[in-house]
Structure formats: C-alpha cells, structure tokens
FIDRENSE-654741 format. One record per residue (C-alpha): x, y, z; residue number from 1. Coordinates in pm, whole numbers, m for minus. Layout:
REM FIDRENSE-654741
- X, Y, Z, NUM
...
REM end
This chain:
REM FIDRENSE-654741
- 14699, 3077, m12696, 1
- 14408, 3320, m12731, 2
- 14603, 3537, m12977, 3
- 14679, 3226, m13183, 4
- 14310, 3129, m13201, 5
- 14211, 3483, m13303, 6
- 14477, 3480, m13574, 7
- 14351, 3147, m13709, 8
- 13993, 3272, m13705, 9
- 14089, 3590, m13889, 10
- 14239, 3379, m14167, 11
- 13904, 3220, m14251, 12
- 13775, 3351, m14583, 13
- 13460, 3559, m14557, 14
- 13137, 3399, m14674, 15
- 13091, 3672, m14937, 16
- 13439, 3622, m15082, 17
- 13399, 3245, m15079, 18
- 13062, 3257, m15255, 19
- 13200, 3485, m15527, 20
- 13496, 3253, m15579, 21
- 13270, 2948, m15583, 22
- 13038, 3102, m15843, 23
- 13327, 3194, m16070, 24
- 13471, 2842, m16053, 25
- 13133, 2672, m16102, 26
- 13049, 2885, m16407, 27
- 13381, 2797, m16565, 28
- 13407, 2427, m16479, 29
- 13068, 2269, m16402, 30
- 12823, 2172, m16678, 31
- 12455, 2243, m16687, 32
- 12241, 1940, m16601, 33
- 12101, 1723, m16879, 34
- 11884, 1414, m16897, 35
- 12164, 1202, m16746, 36
- 12194, 1421, m16439, 37
- 11895, 1301, m16241, 38
- 11848, 1013, m16005, 39
- 11806, 657, m16123, 40
- 11460, 555, m16234, 41
- 11335, 208, m16318, 42
- 11407, 265, m16686, 43
- 11776, 342, m16638, 44
- 12006, 75, m16777, 45
- 12312, m49, m16590, 46
- 12529, 128, m16845, 47
- 12348, 459, m16786, 48
- 12377, 417, m16410, 49
- 12749, 341, m16424, 50
- 12802, 636, m16659, 51
- 12629, 863, m16410, 52
- 12844, 732, m16124, 53
- 13158, 796, m16328, 54
- 13034, 1146, m16404, 55
- 12966, 1211, m16035, 56
- 13319, 1103, m15949, 57
- 13451, 1347, m16210, 58
- 13232, 1629, m16080, 59
- 13346, 1562, m15724, 60
- 13708, 1573, m15840, 61
- 13641, 1908, m16007, 62
- 13498, 2046, m15684, 63
- 13799, 1918, m15491, 64
- 14051, 2079, m15725, 65
- 13857, 2404, m15704, 66
- 13871, 2409, m15324, 67
- 13497, 2339, m15304, 68
- 13493, 1989, m15151, 69
- 13463, 1917, m14780, 70
- 13375, 2275, m14689, 71
- 13334, 2190, m14319, 72
- 13595, 1912, m14313, 73
- 13919, 2002, m14127, 74
- 14208, 2097, m14352, 75
- 14432, 1823, m14220, 76
- 14199, 1569, m14383, 77
- 14175, 1746, m14719, 78
- 13882, 1975, m14646, 79
- 13848, 2351, m14634, 80
- 13803, 2397, m14258, 81
- 13521, 2647, m14308, 82
- 13173, 2684, m14157, 83
- 12816, 2571, m14233, 84
- 12755, 2925, m14363, 85
- 13021, 2865, m14628, 86
- 12855, 2534, m14721, 87
- 12523, 2716, m14754, 88
- 12693, 2968, m14983, 89
- 12820, 2684, m15205, 90
- 12470, 2538, m15213, 91
- 12342, 2873, m15342, 92
- 12621, 2906, m15597, 93
- 12566, 2560, m15745, 94
- 12197, 2613, m15830, 95
- 12141, 2547, m16200, 96
- 12454, 2336, m16246, 97
- 12514, 1963, m16246, 98
- 12667, 1838, m15923, 99
- 12780, 1499, m15786, 100
- 12447, 1374, m15653, 101
- 12560, 1016, m15592, 102
- 12868, 1111, m15388, 103
- 12672, 1298, m15124, 104
- 12448, 1051, m14937, 105
- 12545, 818, m14779, 106
- 12915, 869, m14867, 107
- 12960, 1216, m14713, 108
- 12693, 1163, m14453, 109
- 12652, 949, m14259, 110
- 12965, 749, m14356, 111
- 13236, 1017, m14376, 112
- 13074, 1201, m14086, 113
- 13103, 887, m13869, 114
- 13468, 843, m13967, 115
- 13536, 1204, m13870, 116
- 13355, 1156, m13537, 117
- 13505, 821, m13432, 118
- 13789, 727, m13668, 119
- 14155, 719, m13574, 120
- 14391, 975, m13722, 121
- 14522, 709, m13958, 122
- 14171, 619, m14074, 123
- 14073, 982, m14130, 124
- 14392, 1071, m14316, 125
- 14359, 764, m14538, 126
- 13990, 769, m14631, 127
- 13856, 1125, m14599, 128
- 14077, 1277, m14873, 129
- 13983, 991, m15105, 130
- 13616, 1053, m15035, 131
- 13653, 1425, m15104, 132
- 13820, 1348, m15438, 133
- 13546, 1107, m15546, 134
- 13782, 812, m15531, 135
- 13581, 624, m15267, 136
- 13204, 583, m15258, 137
- 13064, 446, m14931, 138
- 12744, 268, m14837, 139
- 12579, 158, m14512, 140
- 12586, m209, m14416, 141
- 12321, m158, m14153, 142
- 11980, m318, m14215, 143
- 11946, m697, m14204, 144
- 11682, m933, m14343, 145
- 11567, m1031, m13994, 146
- 11588, m693, m13826, 147
- 11377, m432, m13999, 148
- 11439, m103, m13822, 149
- 11579, m275, m13511, 150
- 11942, m224, m13614, 151
- 12058, m306, m13261, 152
- 11932, m659, m13320, 153
- 12208, m725, m13574, 154
- 12288, m1092, m13632, 155
- 12588, m1036, m13857, 156
- 12882, m1144, m13643, 157
- 13244, m1042, m13617, 158
- 13467, m1290, m13429, 159
- 13816, m1183, m13328, 160
- 14109, m1388, m13456, 161
- 14434, m1224, m13345, 162
- 14471, m890, m13522, 163
- 14178, m966, m13750, 164
- 13801, m1011, m13731, 165
- 13605, m1275, m13924, 166
- 13276, m1138, m14051, 167
- 12971, m1351, m14136, 168
- 12610, m1256, m14205, 169
- 12392, m1061, m14443, 170
- 12298, m697, m14497, 171
- 12013, m565, m14709, 172
- 11859, m254, m14869, 173
- 12205, m117, m14947, 174
- 12154, 145, m15217, 175
- 12412, 117, m15493, 176
- 12636, m141, m15326, 177
- 12714, m294, m15665, 178
- 12894, 21, m15781, 179
- 13034, 137, m15447, 180
- 13375, 82, m15289, 181
- 13338, 60, m14911, 182
- 13070, m13, m14653, 183
- 13032, 101, m14294, 184
- 12920, m218, m14120, 185
- 12751, m273, m13782, 186
- 12823, m624, m13649, 187
- 12776, m823, m13330, 188
- 13096, m887, m13140, 189
- 12950, m1006, m12807, 190
- 12645, m1230, m12761, 191
- 12671, m1249, m12380, 192
- 12556, m894, m12304, 193
- 12230, m707, m12383, 194
- 12195, m632, m12752, 195
- 12298, m266, m12743, 196
- 12623, m345, m12559, 197
- 12769, m610, m12789, 198
- 12806, m426, m13120, 199
- 13108, m291, m13307, 200
- 13150, m96, m13631, 201
- 13389, m187, m13912, 202
- 13499, m46, m14245, 203
- 13454, m316, m14510, 204
- 13580, m315, m14867, 205
- 13280, m429, m15069, 206
- 13431, m602, m15372, 207
- 13644, m879, m15226, 208
- 13628, m1259, m15191, 209
- 13358, m1364, m14945, 210
- 13111, m1084, m15028, 211
- 12834, m1157, m15277, 212
- 12626, m858, m15384, 213
- 12276, m945, m15508, 214
- 12057, m676, m15661, 215
- 11688, m645, m15568, 216
- 11437, m550, m15838, 217
- 11169, m314, m15714, 218
- 10812, m282, m15835, 219
- 10908, 14, m16056, 220
- 11192, m178, m16220, 221
- 11467, m10, m16020, 222
- 11754, m234, m15907, 223
- 11936, 21, m15693, 224
- 11889, m177, m15369, 225
- 12118, m469, m15290, 226
- 12159, m752, m15043, 227
- 12506, m863, m14939, 228
- 12599, m1214, m14827, 229
- 12917, m1209, m14618, 230
- 13110, m1532, m14563, 231
- 13434, m1555, m14361, 232
- 13552, m1210, m14463, 233
- 13867, m1110, m14273, 234
- 13892, m750, m14157, 235
- 14203, m607, m13992, 236
- 14144, m458, m13649, 237
- 14280, m130, m13790, 238
- 13953, m108, m13987, 239
- 13742, m103, m13671, 240
- 13563, 227, m13594, 241
- 13533, 305, m13223, 242
- 13583, 71, m12929, 243
- 13503, m300, m12924, 244
- 13144, m365, m12809, 245
- 13073, 10, m12807, 246
- 12920, 17, m13154, 247
- 12591, 152, m13026, 248
- 12768, 470, m12917, 249
- 12888, 502, m13276, 250
- 12547, 392, m13403, 251
- 12358, 660, m13214, 252
- 12565, 931, m13379, 253
- 12540, 743, m13708, 254
- 12160, 760, m13687, 255
- 12179, 1132, m13614, 256
- 12380, 1195, m13930, 257
- 12142, 979, m14132, 258
- 11826, 1150, m14009, 259
- 11964, 1502, m14057, 260
- 12130, 1455, m14397, 261
- 11912, 1722, m14559, 262
- 12074, 1984, m14335, 263
- 12420, 1829, m14305, 264
- 12714, 2071, m14337, 265
- 12898, 1796, m14525, 266
- 12646, 1767, m14810, 267
- 12655, 1978, m15127, 268
- 12310, 2020, m15281, 269
- 12145, 2313, m15458, 270
- 11975, 2554, m15219, 271
- 11595, 2534, m15196, 272
- 11603, 2182, m15331, 273
- 11392, 1950, m15122, 274
- 11528, 1604, m15051, 275
- 11412, 1276, m14910, 276
- 11517, 915, m14905, 277
- 11326, 894, m15232, 278
- 11587, 1124, m15384, 279
- 11652, 1489, m15461, 280
- 11360, 1656, m15628, 281
- 11183, 1989, m15657, 282
- 10813, 1924, m15590, 283
- 10683, 2264, m15689, 284
- 10890, 2278, m16004, 285
- 10816, 1917, m16102, 286
- 10441, 1954, m16053, 287
- 10443, 2280, m16248, 288
- 10623, 2119, m16542, 289
- 10398, 1813, m16527, 290
- 10078, 2021, m16529, 291
- 10205, 2234, m16817, 292
- 10302, 1926, m17017, 293
- 9959, 1768, m16968, 294
- 9773, 2090, m17046, 295
- 9618, 2116, m16698, 296
- 9789, 2431, m16575, 297
- 9473, 2643, m16587, 298
- 9261, 2404, m16379, 299
- 9191, 2549, m16030, 300
- 9237, 2218, m15848, 301
- 9567, 2153, m16024, 302
- 9693, 2499, m15933, 303
- 9603, 2428, m15569, 304
- 9806, 2108, m15582, 305
- 10105, 2289, m15732, 306
- 10083, 2544, m15451, 307
- 10064, 2268, m15190, 308
- 10375, 2098, m15328, 309
- 10567, 2424, m15333, 310
- 10452, 2506, m14979, 311
- 10570, 2166, m14859, 312
- 10912, 2239, m15004, 313
- 10934, 2581, m14838, 314
- 10821, 2444, m14502, 315
- 11080, 2166, m14525, 316
- 11361, 2412, m14593, 317
- 11252, 2635, m14303, 318
- 11215, 2338, m14067, 319
- 11560, 2205, m14159, 320
- 11717, 2543, m14094, 321
- 11532, 2596, m13764, 322
- 11608, 2252, m13619, 323
- 11969, 2256, m13742, 324
- 12043, 2594, m13583, 325
- 11906, 2481, m13250, 326
- 12095, 2154, m13255, 327
- 12419, 2340, m13326, 328
- 12351, 2587, m13044, 329
- 12260, 2312, m12797, 330
- 11898, 2425, m12755, 331
- 11789, 2090, m12899, 332
- 11963, 1755, m12864, 333
- 12095, 1566, m13165, 334
- 11788, 1346, m13138, 335
- 11583, 1634, m13282, 336
- 11715, 1519, m13619, 337
- 11419, 1281, m13604, 338
- 11193, 1582, m13669, 339
- 11374, 1649, m13997, 340
- 11357, 1281, m14095, 341
- 10986, 1255, m14017, 342
- 10894, 1560, m14223, 343
- 11116, 1458, m14517, 344
- 10951, 1118, m14541, 345
- 10590, 1226, m14505, 346
- 10630, 1526, m14734, 347
- 10796, 1311, m15002, 348
- 10500, 1074, m15000, 349
- 10258, 1364, m15031, 350
- 10458, 1526, m15311, 351
- 10461, 1205, m15515, 352
- 10088, 1163, m15450, 353
- 10027, 1517, m15576, 354
- 10210, 1441, m15899, 355
- 10003, 1126, m15942, 356
- 9682, 1320, m15888, 357
- 9782, 1584, m16141, 358
- 9871, 1319, m16399, 359
- 9535, 1149, m16355, 360
- 9466, 871, m16601, 361
- 9797, 945, m16775, 362
- 9972, 797, m16471, 363
- 9791, 465, m16504, 364
- 9945, 362, m16837, 365
- 10210, 519, m17056, 366
- 10438, 450, m17347, 367
- 10733, 227, m17259, 368
- 10976, 494, m17375, 369
- 10828, 760, m17146, 370
- 10927, 710, m16783, 371
- 10867, 1070, m16678, 372
- 10508, 1020, m16564, 373
- 10468, 947, m16190, 374
- 10283, 615, m16199, 375
- 10572, 389, m16100, 376
- 10702, 632, m15837, 377
- 10355, 638, m15685, 378
- 10362, 260, m15644, 379
- 10684, 278, m15441, 380
- 10619, 610, m15266, 381
- 10629, 456, m14918, 382
- 11001, 389, m14950, 383
- 11046, 754, m14853, 384
- 10914, 657, m14509, 385
- 11121, 338, m14482, 386
- 11471, 395, m14620, 387
- 11716, 561, m14385, 388
- 11520, 457, m14079, 389
- 11142, 441, m14077, 390
- 10930, 741, m13991, 391
- 10776, 526, m13716, 392
- 11119, 509, m13554, 393
- 11150, 886, m13588, 394
- 10816, 928, m13411, 395
- 10948, 716, m13124, 396
- 11269, 920, m13106, 397
- 11078, 1247, m13105, 398
- 10830, 1136, m12839, 399
- 11081, 972, m12604, 400
- 11404, 1169, m12651, 401
- 11283, 1512, m12757, 402
- 10950, 1546, m12577, 403
- 11048, 1330, m12278, 404
- 10751, 1096, m12293, 405
- 10775, 753, m12121, 406
- 10975, 496, m12317, 407
- 10808, 191, m12456, 408
- 10872, m122, m12248, 409
- 11111, m378, m12394, 410
- 11165, m739, m12286, 411
- 11518, m770, m12427, 412
- 11687, m474, m12258, 413
- 11864, m650, m11971, 414
- 11924, m1005, m12090, 415
- 12215, m1146, m12293, 416
- 12143, m1119, m12663, 417
- 12196, m1492, m12718, 418
- 11897, m1554, m12484, 419
- 11659, m1321, m12671, 420
- 11382, m1532, m12833, 421
- 11402, m1526, m13212, 422
- 11195, m1679, m13487, 423
- 11325, m1991, m13654, 424
- 11512, m1921, m13979, 425
- 11307, m1953, m14296, 426
- 11419, m2212, m14555, 427
REM end
C-alpha cells in the first residue's frame, strides 16, 4: 500500500512544469481583459451583464479543456488532483489575462466546496464536472429577510413528503440569482428542537415553477442582489446535502469556505489581486490610475493615500497566506477564517474611502456616461462588511472560537425553535 501511494505521489506534475504549461496555454487561448472584463457596476445594463456571464462560462470552458480547471479537485470529479501550490502557480500565470470572475465565488467556493465535503458520490459526479466546465453557476440561498446574520434562525421550511421535500419561504441578498442555475439552500426541517439542530441543506434548481426571483436595486443603481420567493417547490431527497436535521454541521463548514474564499485552493484569481465581498480589485493600482487621471499624482497627501492602499493590499495577501498555511497544518482551527474575512471587509471599506478622498469634489457629481469615479461605490462601501457574513460575526468567531473568550449568552439555545419568541410579520 505504501509503495502504491509513493507511486501515485510521484506521478503528480511538478509545480514548475505545471506553471510553464499553464502560461503557454493561457498566452495562446485567453484574451487580455477589456472594458467588459470587470465586475458589474450600477451603470451596467442587463445585456452587458448577461454577455459577461456568457463570456465567463466560455473562459471557464477554455480552462477546463486546457487542464486548468479544478486544480485541487480530485480527478474522479473532473479536476486535476493537484495541490494548493499548483493553484497558486496558476494564479501567477493568469496575471494580465481575462479570467472567469463570475464562476469563482460563490460557485467554486463555498458551493462546490460544500458539495465536495458533504455530497454523495452521485451528487459530486453529477455536479462538480458541470461546475468545472462552466455549465452550472451556483448561488447561496442562505440569508433571509427576518434573519440578518443569524442564518441558524432560518424560517424557510422543508417538509418531507415521501421521497420528496416541499420547500416554502424566502431568501434574500442572493448575488446574481437571476442569471444563475442552482442554489445551495439552508432550510428548517424540524421545529421541535433547538434552532441549530433542526436544519438541513438542499440543492435547488433556481429557474423552476414555484420560485420567483425579484431583483433589488441598490443605491448605486446595481441590481445584482436578488430576493427569492419559494412556494411549494418539490425537491427530491437525492438533492439533500448531508444528514437530515444536521444542516448546521454542513453550515459550519459552509461558513468556513465563505470566510476564507480569498485563500481558497478552489478559486482562480490573479496573484496579488486583493478581493473582498465588494469584488475583485487592485487598490494600489486603481488609486494610482485615478490620481494620474485627475492630475493629482504629485500631491504629497495623495501619494500617501496611494501608498496606504497598496500597503493594505500587501498586508491582506500576507495575512491570507499566513492564516491559510496554519489552518492547513492544523496550527489554527478552521474558525480562523474569520480573521481573513474581517480584514477583507475592513480593508475594502478603507480602500474605497481612499479612492473617494483622492477624487475629491469629482466624486460628488460626474457625467452620466462616466461611472469610473468612486462616488457611488463610496455610498455602498459598507456592503463589504455585510455580504458573506458580517464583520461583526467574524469578530465574534475570532473572540470565542480562536481566542477562547467566553461566549455570549443566548436565550434560544436549549428550547425548541417553534417556542423562540419572534416579531409579528410585517404587512
């Protein structure tokens, strides 16, 4: 058995060879980014957004056919069966080229990661290859209108009916649900036990009878967030992830993948490219371009701000690497992903604020055809600390589960969820 394992390990391509192969393929097949390659801003039309999604699917398919998709996904599910070091090599090789931004988060992580962790063999063999080819885009049906960050307080219900479950409820703040294919859904399957013990997770096809997707318009004009109204949707039990009523076990790992997405071995993203829930961006580079465009590059204060933004990016990269290594080695628990989430959110807010400060009065009003100035992003900057789990929740996780501080008292821990006091519904 030992000889067999050594033989399999020896067959793994070296990182150097893989990176050279990846660079050669990327140069030949991937385009350079253009104005359609970025994330969606308030000025993007539906047509532009759908065109970008289609392009991301094509780019993901190109990566798959080049052996560059699912680097750390086992080969039996369509991946390459390689290591995080190989993924890091791909992230270096892809710098300067367009890549499938919208297929990475939350499709690859946390959704695909959860399927790999808890899915059956049939579920993994069906969905993971399709994800790697860009054929399925996944979203999280997690937050609810009544729950905020208390995802364990889910009111969306799944009632068993033979070999099926009947799903009713509502989910909200689902980025891109209107153009996505599947959702990973947390639902309540037992009201007679404490709230954390009566949850289950299901895979839900989004566009089907019984699911209405409503888009939410943000202050900056963006309509990327959606709310879903779910009415008597039937789900086969074969689309359940994990055990019945054990959804919080799945959910805990789900939260880990969500908080640590910037360092996930499943995500392809250019190296040294800072990320947040606000989106992928390069603070130092963006602030430099902005200052040059506005003719403020020689001002001492502006140069300080550019340096601060760049420093924040470098610190984030180093922090991600440090925490990720120690989680993989077991020196830190998975809950340390909260450190990565906390820094990503707070640094994103500061980076956007720096851009606003550099822009000055130009960020207060601008031509309707020019959406590149940071005024609107500044107005919604706090979403970086809300989406993907609030930074306040990350602070709780860090204090209680990383530092070992006393847990906050809760009145609903040991009583059946149906007996937990709730506010009257709003009409």
